[in-house]
C-alpha positions as a Markdown table, in Angstrom:
| # | Residue | x | y | z |
|---|---|---|---|---|
| 1 | Unk | 14.2 | -12.9 | 25.0 |
| 2 | Unk | 16.0 | -12.2 | 21.7 |
| 3 | Unk | 14.2 | -9.7 | 19.4 |
| 4 | Unk | 15.1 | -8.9 | 15.8 |
| 5 | Unk | 13.8 | -6.3 | 13.3 |
| 6 | Unk | 13.8 | -6.3 | 9.5 |
| 7 | Unk | 12.2 | -4.3 | 6.7 |
| 8 | Unk | 11.6 | -7.1 | 4.2 |
| 9 | Unk | 10.6 | -4.5 | 1.4 |
| 10 | Unk | 7.9 | -7.0 | 0.2 |
| 11 | Unk | 10.5 | -9.7 | -0.6 |
| 12 | Unk | 10.5 | -13.3 | 0.6 |
| 13 | Unk | 12.4 | -16.4 | -0.5 |
| 14 | Unk | 14.5 | -19.2 | 0.9 |
| 15 | Unk | 17.5 | -16.9 | 1.6 |
| 16 | Unk | 15.3 | -14.7 | 3.8 |
| 17 | Unk | 14.2 | -17.8 | 5.8 |
| 18 | Unk | 17.8 | -18.9 | 6.2 |
| 19 | Unk | 18.9 | -15.5 | 7.5 |
| 20 | Unk | 16.0 | -15.4 | 10.0 |
| 21 | Unk | 16.8 | -18.9 | 11.2 |
| 22 | Unk | 20.4 | -17.9 | 11.7 |
| 23 | Unk | 19.3 | -14.9 | 13.8 |
| 24 | Unk | 17.7 | -17.3 | 16.3 |
| 25 | Unk | 15.2 | -14.7 | 17.5 |
| 26 | Unk | 12.3 | -15.4 | 19.8 |
| 27 | Unk | 10.4 | -12.4 | 18.4 |
| 28 | Unk | 10.6 | -10.7 | 15.0 |
| 29 | Unk | 9.3 | -7.2 | 14.3 |
| 30 | Unk | 8.8 | -7.1 | 10.5 |
| 31 | Unk | 7.8 | -4.4 | 8.1 |
| 32 | Unk | 6.7 | -4.3 | 4.5 |
| 33 | Unk | 5.8 | -8.0 | 4.8 |
| 34 | Unk | 4.9 | -10.1 | 1.8 |
| 35 | Unk | 1.8 | -12.3 | 2.4 |
| 36 | Unk | 4.0 | -15.1 | 1.0 |
| 37 | Unk | 6.0 | -15.0 | 4.3 |
| 38 | Unk | 6.4 | -18.6 | 5.7 |
| 39 | Unk | 8.1 | -18.9 | 9.0 |
| 40 | Unk | 7.9 | -22.5 | 10.3 |
| 41 | Unk | 8.1 | -22.6 | 14.1 |
| 42 | Unk | 6.7 | -19.0 | 14.5 |
| 43 | Unk | 3.2 | -17.7 | 15.3 |
| 44 | Unk | 2.5 | -14.7 | 13.0 |
| 45 | Unk | 0.2 | -11.7 | 13.3 |
| 46 | Unk | 0.0 | -9.5 | 10.2 |
| 47 | Unk | -1.2 | -5.9 | 10.5 |
| 48 | Unk | -4.5 | -5.2 | 8.9 |
| 49 | Unk | -3.6 | -2.6 | 6.3 |
| 50 | Unk | -1.8 | -3.2 | 3.0 |
| 51 | Unk | 1.1 | -1.1 | 1.7 |
| 52 | Unk | 0.7 | -2.7 | -1.7 |
| 53 | Unk | -1.0 | -5.7 | -3.3 |
| 54 | Unk | -0.3 | -8.8 | -1.0 |
| 55 | Unk | 2.1 | -6.7 | 1.2 |
| 56 | Unk | 1.3 | -5.6 | 4.8 |
| 57 | Unk | 2.8 | -2.7 | 6.5 |
| 58 | Unk | 3.9 | -4.7 | 9.6 |
| 59 | Unk | 3.9 | -8.0 | 11.3 |
| 60 | Unk | 5.0 | -9.7 | 14.5 |
| 61 | Unk | 6.3 | -13.2 | 14.5 |
| 62 | Unk | 7.0 | -15.1 | 17.7 |
| 63 | Unk | 8.1 | -18.5 | 18.9 |
| 64 | Unk | 6.3 | -17.7 | 22.1 |
| 65 | Unk | 2.6 | -17.8 | 22.7 |
| 66 | Unk | 1.1 | -14.5 | 21.7 |
| 67 | Unk | -2.3 | -12.9 | 21.7 |
| 68 | Unk | -3.0 | -10.5 | 18.8 |
| 69 | Unk | -4.3 | -7.0 | 19.8 |
| 70 | Unk | -6.0 | -4.3 | 17.8 |
| 71 | Unk | -3.4 | -2.5 | 15.7 |
| 72 | Unk | -2.6 | 0.9 | 17.2 |
| 73 | Unk | -2.7 | 2.5 | 13.7 |
| 74 | Unk | -2.8 | 1.4 | 10.1 |
| 75 | Unk | 0.9 | 0.9 | 9.6 |
| 76 | Unk | 1.4 | -1.4 | 12.6 |
| 77 | Unk | 0.8 | -4.8 | 14.2 |
| 78 | Unk | 0.5 | -5.4 | 17.9 |
| 79 | Unk | 0.5 | -8.6 | 20.1 |
| 80 | Unk | 0.8 | -9.4 | 23.8 |
| 81 | Unk | 3.5 | -11.8 | 24.9 |
| 82 | Unk | 3.1 | -12.8 | 28.5 |
| 83 | Unk | 1.7 | -9.4 | 29.6 |
| 84 | Unk | 4.2 | -7.5 | 27.5 |
| 85 | Unk | 2.8 | -5.4 | 24.6 |
| 86 | Unk | 5.0 | -5.8 | 21.4 |
| 87 | Unk | 4.4 | -3.5 | 18.5 |
| 88 | Unk | 5.9 | -3.5 | 14.9 |
| 89 | Unk | 5.4 | -0.3 | 13.0 |
| 90 | Unk | 6.5 | 1.8 | 10.0 |
| 91 | Unk | 7.5 | 5.2 | 11.3 |
| 92 | Unk | 6.5 | 8.3 | 9.4 |
| 93 | Unk | 9.3 | 9.6 | 7.0 |
| 94 | Unk | 10.2 | 13.1 | 6.1 |
| 95 | Unk | 7.9 | 13.4 | 3.1 |
| 96 | Unk | 4.9 | 12.4 | 5.2 |
| 97 | Unk | 5.2 | 15.6 | 7.2 |
| 98 | Unk | 2.6 | 15.4 | 10.0 |
| 99 | Unk | 0.4 | 12.9 | 8.2 |
| 100 | Unk | -0.1 | 9.2 | 9.2 |
| 101 | Unk | 1.8 | 6.9 | 6.9 |
| 102 | Unk | -1.3 | 4.7 | 6.4 |
| 103 | Unk | -3.8 | 4.9 | 3.6 |
| 104 | Unk | -5.8 | 7.7 | 5.2 |
| 105 | Unk | -2.7 | 9.9 | 5.3 |
| 106 | Unk | -1.7 | 9.2 | 1.8 |
| 107 | Unk | 2.0 | 8.9 | 2.4 |
| 108 | Unk | 2.6 | 5.7 | 0.5 |
| 109 | Unk | 2.7 | 4.6 | -3.1 |
| 110 | Unk | 0.3 | 2.1 | -4.5 |
């Protein structure tokens, strides 16, 4: 299984799709995902919480059959792939201190 990661920083266009296709990954762990994301040939699970308008904190895309699971926290997305739990997440950064990076923790800009 080939796994790739990418912080999309809310951007999405044909160049991003070309690069993802060239990566030839079975599973992609994506962060700061625009809701405009379009990945033909992939199943997609977007995390529930927004980081900004039409932008999700995290997503998992997979060419394999996957079953979405409850997101472990607001800045994540989780699925099950053949008995394996796969989780994409934004990790807290220095200015967050001990607070959660999700909306409850207040460590993000709107």
